[in-house]
ROTI-532522 format. One record per atom (N, C-alpha, C, CB): x, y, z. Coordinates in steps of 0.001 Angstrom, whole numbers, padded with zeros to 6 digits, always signed. Glycine has a CB too. Layout:
<sites>
XYZ ...
</sites>
This chain:
<sites>
+145815+174370+058011 +145283+173622+059151 +144115+172749+058698 +144836+174586+060282 +144123+171503+059143 +143052+170570+058817 +142196+170362+060064 +143625+169212+058294 +140890+170545+059923 +139956+170353+061028 +139202+169058+060802 +138975+171552+061158 +139257+168138+061771 +138537+166873+061691 +137230+166969+062467 +139403+165715+062229 +136132+166657+061781 +134811+166619+062405 +134257+165199+062340 +133841+167618+061713 +133394+164813+063277 +132785+163480+063207 +132010+163284+061905 +131855+163260+064403 +132139+162111+061345 +131408+161779+060126 +129967+161410+060447 +132095+160629+059381 +129101+161604+059483 +127722+161135+059601 +127737+159611+059728 +126860+161589+058371 +126866+159092+060547 +126858+157650+060824 +126644+156837+059551 +125769+157312+061845 +125863+157384+058611 +125511+156647+057396 +126367+157031+056183 +124056+156876+057072 +127226+158037+056336 +128055+158471+055216 +129414+158924+055737 +127365+159612+054422 +130436+158096+055531 +131757+158353+056093 +132418+159611+055542 +132645+157178+055839 +131979+160078+054382 +132594+161262+053780 +131850+162552+054108 +132666+161095+052286 +130719+162422+054822 +129895+163579+055147 +130043+163932+056621 +128419+163309+054805 +130222+165210+056909 +130348+165655+058298 +128985+165609+058977 +130942+167087+058370 +128959+165124+060202 +127727+165032+060979 +127020+166381+060998 +128021+164558+062417 +125707+166369+060819 +124926+167612+060736 +125065+168475+061982 +123464+167291+060509 +125375+167867+063130 +125534+168638+064367 +126708+169603+064278 +125725+167700+065556 +127644+169336+063354 +128839+170172+063230 +128942+170842+061858 +130082+169336+063484 +127899+170749+061052 +127989+171261+059679 +128159+172782+059629 +126748+170863+058898 +127469+173519+060497 +127607+174986+060480 +129026+175408+060851 +126597+175635+061449 +129584+174759+061839 +130949+175084+062238 +131936+174708+061140 +131311+174369+063546 +131731+173561+060536 +132610+173124+059456 +132573+174118+058289 +132207+171716+058973 +131376+174585+057962 +131242+175557+056864 +131935+176871+057209 +129755+175815+056550 +131883+177269+058472 +132540+178504+058897 +134054+178380+058759 +132163+178846+060351 +134602+177231+059139 +136038+177008+058985 +136424+176987+057513 +136457+175697+059661 +135609+176324+056703 +135896+176228+055275 +135893+177608+054628 +134877+175315+054583 +134966+178464+055057 +134880+179813+054509 +136120+180643+054841 +133634+180508+055035 +136814+180266+055924 +138036+180969+056326 +139271+180440+055612 +138230+180858+057822 +139114+179348+054876 +140242+178796+054142 +140855+177556+054764 +141282+179825+054005 +140277+177069+055861 +140788+175855+056490 +140312+174630+055725 +140346+175775+057962 +141114+173593+055730 +140679+172320+055178 +139837+171598+056228 +141899+171450+054739 +138792+170925+055791 +137957+170168+056712 +137807+168746+056194 +136572+170840+056888 +137589+167818+057125 +137416+166420+056740 +136625+165705+057811 +138780+165728+056513 +136015+164598+057426 +135220+163789+058348 +136032+162599+058834 +133920+163311+057674 +135920+162297+060135 +136566+161127+060712 +135487+160237+061305 +137622+161530+061790 +135568+158950+061071 +134571+157998+061559 +134867+157681+063024 +134567+156692+060695 +134029+158209+063925 +134238+158030+065360 +134127+156553+065742 +133221+158864+066160 +133193+155857+065125 +133028+154426+065432 +134287+153637+065088 +131825+153847+064666 +135046+154114+064099 +136290+153463+063739 +137326+153588+064851 +136833+154049+062449 +137367+154738+065518 +138307+154923+066623 +138037+153925+067731 +138225+156349+067170 +136760+153620+067949 +136395+152637+068976 +136940+151257+068638 +134873+152570+069136 +137085+150978+067345 +137578+149660+066899 +139080+149668+066612 +136823+149215+065646 +139729+150802+066858 +141150+150893+066554 +141429+151081+065083 +141852+149675+067035 +140514+151759+064374 +140669+152018+062941 +140537+153519+062689 +139612+151220+062106 +141443+154073+061899 +141343+155478+061533 +140797+155595+060116 +142715+156180+061651 +139601+156166+060001 +138970+156359+058702 +138683+157849+058526 +137658+155511+058575 +139467+158478+057639 +139327+159903+057359 +139092+160083+055870 +140582+160700+057825 +138123+160909+055530 +137762+161114+054128 +138684+162123+053457 +136316+161580+054017 +139974+162039+053767 +140957+162922+053143 +142347+162434+053531 +140742+164416+053574 +143278+162579+052647 +144647+162157+052944 +145313+163132+053910 +145471+162046+051648 +146134+162600+054808 +146938+163421+055698 +148321+163543+055081 +147006+162815+057142 +148774+164783+054895 +150079+165016+054278 +151117+165323+055345 +150004+166168+053258 +152360+165036+055040 +153434+165274+055997 +153461+166752+056388 +154799+164840+055409 +153479+166995+057686 +153520+168365+058182 +152161+168991+058432 +154259+169204+057227 +151079+168292+058079 +149738+168847+058311 +149492+169076+059798 +148660+167910+057738 +148994+170257+060142 +148577+170564+061507 +147096+170219+061625 +148847+172075+061870 +146746+169353+062559 +145390+168804+062637 +144740+169155+063968 +145412+167280+062445 +143505+169625+063889 +142699+169923+065074 +141418+169106+064995 +142382+171456+065183 +141038+168492+066088 +139775+167747+066141 +138696+168638+066738 +139927+166436+066973 +137492+168577+066166 +136338+169288+066733 +135150+168338+066687 +136030+170630+065949 +134754+167838+067850 +133644+166888+067827 +133254+166391+069187 +133985+165732+066973 +132684+165170+069198 +132210+164570+070432 +133380+164262+071360 +131410+163299+070136 +133069+164199+072660 +134088+163793+073619 +134587+162386+073305 +133537+163859+075052 +135887+162193+073451 +136500+160892+073205 +137154+160383+074489 +137541+160981+072057 +136998+159099+074812 +137782+158526+075906 +139262+158714+075602 +137445+157016+076112 +140076+158766+076622 +141494+159052+076431 +142160+158045+075509 +142206+159071+077764 +141786+156773+075605 +142409+155755+074745 +142132+156018+073273 +141906+154360+075122 +140908+156468+072954 +140563+156759+071567 +141282+158009+071069 +139052+156931+071421 +141390+159008+071942 +142094+160222+071520 +143573+159917+071294 +141929+161348+072574 +144160+159106+072174 +145557+158727+072019 +145775+157977+070706 +146010+157868+073202 +144838+157097+070359 +144932+156376+069094 +144873+157349+067915 +143805+155331+068984 +143998+158365+067999 +143899+159366+066940 +145217+160109+066786 +142760+160355+067235 +145805+160544+067897 +147077+161275+067855 +148170+160416+067221 +147500+161713+069276 +148284+159184+067677 +149335+158297+067157 +149138+157987+065677 +149368+156995+067952 +147882+157827+065272 +147594+157522+063864 +147947+158692+062966 +146120+157157+063684 +147609+159903+063384 +147934+161100+062600 +149452+161256+062492 +147303+162368+063242 +150164+160982+063580 +151625+161099+063558 +152251+160080+062627 +152193+160931+064960 +151708+158859+062605 +152247+157835+061707 +152070+158224+060252 +151576+156493+061967 +151055+159030+059972 +150796+159472+058600 +151585+160733+058250 +149304+159726+058404 +152348+161250+059220 +153180+162417+058944 +152605+163732+059427 +153425+162509+057497 +151377+163714+059947 +150775+164941+060456 +151074+165129+061933 +149271+164929+060226 +150498+166176+062511 +150670+166425+063943 +149387+167014+064519 +151869+167376+064200 +148904+166407+065570 +147747+166954+066269 +148181+168190+067050 +147109+165894+067215 +147390+169233+067006 +147735+170477+067689 +147550+170383+069197 +146899+171611+067146 +146839+169357+069645 +146671+169105+071078 +147178+167696+071358 +145167+169272+071529 +148168+167576+072213 +148749+166274+072512 +147820+165465+073417 +150126+166442+073171 +148125+164180+073546 +147336+163325+074443 +147411+163828+075877 +147825+161869+074372 +148587+164244+076306 +148749+164762+077673 +147944+166030+077882 +150224+165032+077974 +147946+166920+076893 +147171+168160+076993 +145676+167854+077051 +147479+169092+075801 +145237+166911+076235 +143817+166527+076235 +143410+166022+077617 +143539+165440+075161 +144220+165151+078199 +143895+164581+079511 +143892+165650+080594 +144890+163476+079875 +144784+166619+080487 +144873+167673+081496 +143595+168487+081571 +146046+168585+081203 +143055+168870+080421 +141873+169730+080410 +140563+168956+080467 +141885+170589+079182 +140587+167701+080033 +139338+166931+079908 +138886+166322+081230 +139511+165827+078881 +139829+165974+082100 +139490+165275+083340 +139648+166203+084540 +140371+164025+083516 +138567+166374+085269 +138501+167355+086352 +139630+167244+087374 +137198+167220+087057 +139978+166052+087873 +141057+165994+088866 +142381+166557+088355 +141263+164571+089307 +142619+166440+087054 +143893+166903+086491 +144006+168420+086505 +144054+166394+085067 +142906+169125+086155 +143002+170583+086155 +142672+171190+087509 +142086+171160+085108 +141883+170490+088310 +141516+171027+089625 +142746+171264+090495 +140552+170076+090338 +143689+170332+090483 +144865+170462+091346 +145743+171651+090956 +145685+169184+091298 +145533+172180+089752 +146317+173317+089286 +145699+174658+089677 +146473+173248+087789 +144360+174683+089860 +143686+175951+090176 +142662+175792+091308 +142992+176501+088924 +142991+175124+092414 +141999+174926+093481 +141502+176233+094088 +142587+174065+094571 +142291+177289+093974 +141910+178588+094547 +140907+179339+093670 +143151+179450+094754 +140674+178869+092448 +139789+179583+091521 +138438+178906+091328 +140461+179724+090187 +138244+177745+091907 +137064+176925+091605 +136535+176285+092883 +137403+175834+090555 +135281+175810+092905 +134726+175216+094125 +135556+174051+094667 +133321+174742+093861 +135611+173966+095989 +136316+172882+096660 +135760+171535+096205 +136204+173024+098192 +136642+170583+095944 +136225+169293+095394 +136946+168142+096085 +136487+169245+093887 +136264+166987+096101 +136842+165754+096616 +136593+164651+095590 +136236+165380+098014 +137454+163633+095588 +137383+162589+094571 +137305+161211+095215 +138594+162668+093635 +136382+160387+094676 +136132+159071+095247 +135930+158053+094132 +134905+159102+096182 +135986+156781+094511 +135603+155699+093631 +134164+155277+093960 +136586+154500+093766 +133402+154804+092961 +131984+154475+093188 +131754+153421+094265 +131370+153998+091908 +132752+152563+094517 +132548+151497+095493 +132928+151906+096918 +133345+150285+095090 +133305+153158+097124 +133608+153640+098470 +132309+153893+099241 +134463+154932+098409 +132433+154061+100550 +131276+154422+101378 +131036+155920+101201 +131508+154052+102904 +130249+156254+100187 +130070+157649+099798 +129234+158435+100805 +129423+157721+098435 +128280+157780+101420 +127442+158470+102410 +128312+158950+103571 +126306+157534+102928 +129155+158080+104087 +130044+158476+105181 +131007+159567+104744 +130826+157269+105696 +131496+159459+103518 +132450+160452+103010 +131813+161842+102958 +132955+160046+101608 +130567+161915+102501 +129894+163207+102418 +129537+163743+103803 +128635+163090+101564 +129178+162854+104702 +128868+163298+106066 +130081+163945+106721 +128382+162117+106917 +131257+163420+106428 +132476+163972+107011 +132809+165356+106453 +133637+163029+106769 +132322+165656+105249 +132583+166969+104659 +131789+168078+105346 +132255+166945+103176 +130588+167752+105801 +129724+168731+106498 +129392+169944+105641 +130395+169198+107779 +129235+169735+104329 +128828+170813+103445 +127304+170893+103415 +129398+170605+102022 +126768+172062+103064 +125312+172225+102986 +124735+171490+101784 +124945+173708+102912 +125426+171573+100636 +124982+170908+099415 +126192+170332+098682 +124201+171892+098500 +125922+169349+097805 +126986+168665+097090 +126617+168559+095605 +127240+167259+097699 +127579+168858+094745 +127382+168682+093299 +128150+167430+092899 +127870+169952+092472 +127450+166455+092306 +128035+165156+091990 +128217+164998+090487 +127161+164024+092540 +129389+164563+090056 +129651+164262+088653 +130779+163231+088596 +130024+165562+087846 +131026+162686+087404 +132221+161855+087284 +133361+162763+086831 +132002+160656+086277 +134468+162204+086374 +135617+163038+086033 +135394+163879+084787 +136828+162180+085841 +134279+163637+084066 +134034+164352+082815 +132678+165046+082785 +134133+163399+081655 +131608+164329+083149 +130259+164857+082973 +129435+164768+084251 +129554+164115+081859 +128376+165591+084283 +127412+165525+085378 +126151+164817+084902 +127077+166943+085908 +125263+164533+085834 +124008+163843+085522 +122972+164854+085064 +123488+163051+086749 +122414+164649+083872 +121428+165586+083339 +120084+164891+083171 +121903+166173+081993 +119573+164325+084266 +118230+163756+084282 +117371+164625+085189 +118239+162262+084766 +116134+164220+085403 +115225+165008+086234 +115747+165176+087661 +113853+164356+086263 +116495+164181+088159 +117042+164271+089512 +118116+165342+089591 +117612+162922+089952 +118939+165441+088557 +120020+166412+088555 +121208+165954+089366 +119533+167725+089076 +122192+166836+089501 +123462+166472+090122 +123670+167044+091519 +124574+166916+089251 +122772+167893+091983 +122928+168502+093310 +122140+167712+094350 +122462+169978+093294 +122813+167339+095430 +122148+166659+096530 +122336+167470+097802 +122692+165220+096706 +121336+167418+098675 +121373+168198+099909 +121695+167353+101132 +120056+168892+100114 +121514+166049+101025 +121849+165166+102136 +122757+164051+101629 +120564+164579+102791 +123708+163604+102433 +124640+162560+101989 +123956+161303+101482 +125556+162195+103109 +122810+160951+102064 +122124+159722+101656 +121680+159757+100199 +120923+159483+102544 +121461+160954+099662 +120957+161083+098290 +121986+160700+097229 +120499+162498+098048 +123251+160623+097596 +124271+160342+096593 +124114+158942+096009 +125657+160501+097196 +123577+158019+096793 +123414+156647+096307 +122517+156606+095081 +122838+155752+097408 +121391+157338+095131 +120456+157365+094004 +121077+158057+092791 +119154+158075+094406 +121857+159114+093015 +122487+159824+091910 +123491+158924+091189 +123180+161095+092417 +124290+158197+091946 +125279+157306+091346 +124593+156208+090537 +126175+156688+092432 +123502+155661+091061 +122761+154630+090331 +122210+155175+089018 +121617+154083+091194 +121713+156405+089027 +121189+157011+087797 +122318+157306+086806 +120420+158307+088123 +123479+157723+087303 +124618+157954+086418 +125001+156670+085702 +125816+158502+087206 +125036+155574+086442 +125373+154289+085843 +124307+153830+084858 +125563+153242+086923 +123049+154133+085162 +121945+153703+084305 +121880+154506+083014 +120628+153822+085049 +121915+155831+083116 +121695+156680+081949 +122969+156970+081158 +121076+157973+082381 +124141+156876+081804 +125379+157153+081090 +126135+155884+080746 +126257+158064+081908 +125728+154768+081337 +126371+153505+081016 +127640+153236+081794 +126673+153462+079579 +128290+154294+082261 +129517+154127+083019 +129795+155388+083820 +130700+153800+082088 +130661+155244+084805 +131183+156397+085534 +132636+156532+085108 +131037+156232+087114 +132929+157584+084364 +134252+157715+083756 +135268+158260+084755 +134184+158624+082528 +136278+157458+085042 +137360+157880+085918 +137085+157702+087387 +137670+159281+085666 +135950+158173+087857 +135602+158139+089271 +134601+159236+089560 +136855+158292+090160 +134306+159457+090833 +133319+160458+091225 +133981+161727+091741 +132388+159892+092284 +133415+162861+091362 +133832+164161+091878 +132681+164722+092708 +134233+165145+090714 +132981+165146+093903 +131997+165808+094754 +132469+167243+094951 +131819+165062+096134 +131654+168191+094487 +132045+169597+094523 +131135+170376+095461 +132006+170207+093113 +131718+171293+096190 +130957+172116+097129 +130119+173129+096363 +131899+172834+098125 +128848+173213+096675 +127940+174133+095982 +128130+175544+096522 +126461+173684+096144 +128357+176484+095610 +128515+177893+095981 +127283+178677+095516 +129821+178492+095359 +127137+179894+096019 +125981+180737+095680 +126284+181529+094412 +125627+181701+096854 +125906+180946+093281 +126169+181559+091992 +124950+182336+091495 +126571+180496+090973 +125204+183352+090684 +124128+184119+090066 +123667+183370+088820 +124592+185575+089714 +122403+183037+088773 +121843+182286+087663 +122039+183028+086345 +120361+182016+087900 +122384+182286+085311 +122562+182803+083951 +123737+183773+083804 +121302+183488+083512 +124698+183722+084733 +125863+184605+084616 +127082+183889+084038 +126212+185184+085975 +126917+182626+083676 +128052+181836+083202 +128464+182238+081784 +127710+180344+083245 +129768+182340+081570 +130319+182686+080257 +131443+181718+079908 +130835+184153+080237 +131533+181376+078625 +132590+180476+078162 +133666+181254+077420 +132010+179377+077259 +134912+180945+077740 +136068+181527+077072 +136930+180383+076529 +136889+182446+078050 +137675+180684+075485 +138605+179694+074933 +140034+180223+075044 +138254+179365+073449 +140957+179306+075322 +142377+179638+075381 +143075+178904+074254 +143000+179267+076766 +143785+179649+073433 +144565+179050+072356 +146004+179545+072462 +143956+179393+070960 +146927+178636+072713 +148348+178935+072815 +148627+180099+073764 +148909+179246+071446 +147962+180051+074932 +148207+181032+075976 +147430+182322+075857 +149619+181347+076007 +146670+182485+074776 +145866+183691+074577 +144393+183391+074834 +146059+184246+073150 +143714+184277+075571 +142312+184085+075930 +141402+184827+074956 +142054+184560+077368 +140267+184183+074636 +139312+184764+073686 +137898+184693+074254 +139381+184034+072322 +137155+185780+074048 +135735+185820+074374 +134949+185806+073071 +135380+187080+075234 +133660+185472+073161 +132836+185418+071953 +132801+186769+071246 +131415+184972+072299 +132735+187838+072017 +132710+189187+071453 +134085+189820+071602 +131627+190061+072145 +134608+190366+070519 +135943+190952+070553 +136054+192096+071548 +136325+191438+069183 +134945+192757+071824 +134968+193906+072731 +134844+193505+074196 +133857+194860+072376 +134605+192220+074468 +134442+191773+075854 +135768+191854+076612 +133895+190332+075893 +135658+192176+077891 +136841+192211+078760 +137102+190794+079276 +136645+193220+079957 +138313+190303+079111 +138672+188968+079584 +138916+189029+081096 +139937+188426+078832 +138192+188256+081896 +138401+188265+083347 +139818+187863+083734 +137412+187337+084017 +140287+188390+084833 +141647+188102+085280 +141854+186616+085553 +141965+188904+086530 +140834+185949+086117 +141042+184536+086429 +141139+183678+085165 +139911+184026+087314 +140556+184138+084055 +140722+183429+082779 +142162+183585+082289 +139719+183966+081710 +142693+184786+082411 +144083+185017+082028 +145025+184184+082902 +144432+186516+082140 +144655+184045+084177 +145473+183233+085081 +145447+181765+084650 +144975+183374+086539 +144271+181271+084289 +144166+179895+083802 +144998+179690+082547 +142709+179537+083524 +145017+180710+081680 +145781+180610+080437 +147263+180405+080710 +145579+181859+079589 +147741+180921+081834 +149147+180787+082183 +149438+179517+082973 +149593+181987+082972 +148419+178962+083648 +148631+177825+084546 +148370+176478+083879 +147746+177960+085757 +147267+176379+083112 +146863+175099+082532 +147783+174756+081357 +145375+175145+082071 +148499+173644+081422 +149449+173297+080354 +148788+172616+079162 +150530+172396+080903 +148009+173381+078421 +147354+172867+077226 +147316+173953+076166 +145928+172365+077546 +147434+173546+074916 +147407+174502+073806 +146016+175073+073572 +147904+173839+072535 +144982+174264+073872 +143624+174659+073504 +142629+174103+074508 +143278+174176+072084 +141984+174991+075257 +140989+174547+076219 +139960+175648+076467 +141661+174134+077536 +138867+175271+077094 +137802+176220+077413 +137774+176475+078915 +136429+175694+076924 +137294+177662+079282 +137136+178038+080687 +135739+178622+080863 +138241+179063+081136 +134949+178017+081739 +133617+178529+082047 +133683+179300+083356 +132573+177375+082132 +133216+180552+083325 +133302+181444+084475 +131904+181898+084874 +134203+182661+084162 +131674+181975+086178 +130380+182405+086696 +130580+183404+087826 +129555+181196+087184 +129553+184204+088115 +129635+185184+089193 +128879+184689+090420 +129080+186542+088734 +129392+185016+091598 +128726+184651+092845 +127923+185837+093349 +129750+184190+093911 +127028+185577+094274 +126165+186655+094783 +126961+187691+095572 +125056+186074+095667 +128173+187327+096014 +128999+188298+096738 +130000+188999+095825 +129741+187608+097871 +129787+188882+094490 +130568+189659+093538 +131874+189053+093078 +130850+190943+094114 +132125+187783+093378 +133351+187143+092920 +133121+186417+091592 +133870+186162+093980 +134197+186135+090894 +134140+185297+089694 +134830+183974+090001 +134809+186008+088466 +134225+182861+089543 +134739+181533+089837 +134775+180691+088567 +133883+180847+090914 +135724+179788+088499 +135796+178854+087378 +134848+177697+087652 +137253+178340+087157 +133883+177509+086769 +132948+176393+086879 +133581+175124+086334 +131640+176701+086133 +134235+175262+085195 +134729+174077+084480 +135866+174456+083558 +133601+173409+083678 +136795+173532+083406 +137807+173582+082356 +137513+172403+081426 +139289+173520+082949 +137684+172594+080138 +137441+171496+079195 +138409+171563+078030 +135999+171533+078679 +138702+170416+077434 +139515+170435+076223 +138770+171213+075146 +139843+168988+075741 +139466+172124+074487 +138810+172988+073506 +138254+172260+072306 +139757+174013+073040 +138804+171095+072003 +138345+170354+070833 +136976+169723+071030 +139341+169288+070483 +136604+169469+072272 +135330+168788+072539 +134385+169667+073364 +135581+167461+073272 +134668+170973+073427 +133808+171915+074144 +132778+172499+073188 +134644+173042+074795 +131521+172499+073610 +130457+173082+072786 +130660+174587+072642 +129069+172786+073399 +130023+175146+071619 +130102+176591+071393 +129029+177315+072202 +129950+176916+069890 +129068+177157+073500 +128072+177778+074373 +128265+179298+074355 +128183+177222+075831 +127277+180012+073809 +127357+181467+073750 +128179+182000+072596 +127916+181980+075013 +128683+181127+071743 +129489+181529+070587 +128780+181134+069297 +130899+180887+070647 +128969+181923+068244 +128564+181500+066911 +129771+180825+066256 +128046+182718+066052 +129556+179999+065228 +130707+179400+064532 +131682+180450+063993 +130220+178525+063382 +131133+181579+063517 +131989+182632+062965 +132849+183264+064060 +131136+183712+062272 +132268+183458+065246 +133049+183994+066365 +134152+183015+066773 +132131+184295+067571 +133842+181741+066703 +134801+180716+067110 +135992+180656+066144 +134112+179344+067185 +135732+180711+064851 +136836+180628+063885 +137741+181851+063949 +136287+180471+062470 +137265+182931+064552 +138078+184147+064684 +139344+183885+065515 +137246+185274+065331 +139311+182865+066352 +140490+182526+067153 +141696+182270+066249 +140209+181285+068035 +141456+181655+065089 +142548+181324+064169 +142585+182223+062941 +142430+179889+063730 +141429+182731+062539 +141347+183431+061260 +140778+184841+061414 +140493+182635+060286 +141281+185560+062408 +140858+186939+062588 +141432+187810+061473 +141294+187467+063969 +140690+188836+061055 +141238+189759+060052 +142492+190473+060552 +140184+190791+059660 +142688+190464+061897 +143808+191191+062492 +145046+190309+062667 +143395+191767+063835 +144982+189060+062242 +146159+188188+062383 +146391+187431+061092 +145985+187196+063562 +147593+186928+060956 +147905+186146+059763 +147197+184798+059845 +149440+185953+059609 +146937+184231+058695 +146301+182913+058643 +147169+181885+059356 +146049+182482+057179 +146533+181079+060238 +147299+180062+060963 +147610+178887+060066 +146538+179588+062200 +148831+178421+060140 +149256+177238+059369 +149676+176154+060342 +150428+177581+058383 
</sites>
């Protein structure tokens, strides 16, 4: 298995320092690693500091990519004879909230979807929710204002800040109903080929994570789970596993998904 990591901006053959520990962990397990120039994908150029051989199974681990760039990566690897372990369709399913929300609406907060040019204040007033969590199809706003608004009128300022600090609103706007969650109870799980993994081998996998593993049509994705004050577990987020941070995981725990002492080496 070949793992592609973002290249350092100043050295195309060097893996970005943000991913060096993870890359070293994969290398220690026997996986091949290589750097890919992310800026090249933006220009429609594939620059990898290693040859792709026919039949190579390739996994990307790095920054979030717009769907067009990920599709270009998949097609380029295929033209060279390799195969990405996550297809473009699978990436889109887990990466964009509307795509996975429609599959598990019973497991996650109620959500509505809008375009930025709609009358958002009126739309929120019609919902009659106590609070609203605002994000685009991929990310939330992480400035001092934050993403939670208590009155419909506040959404205008949040959208303006999203456009200012993020440069764009990707896909559209998601408005999610705020639930009473227990602070610091969130846990991240990864699903690989229908099997669920926790950071600690002894951890019990929640039932709703196992349910997601059967419902979400993707080879590799993450599931963030949180507890509510009334004792329920809820899905906070689904994400493509290739671009999900190792929240609560060490690189060594993460590589165990493929290179556990209890399983054969993945090819």
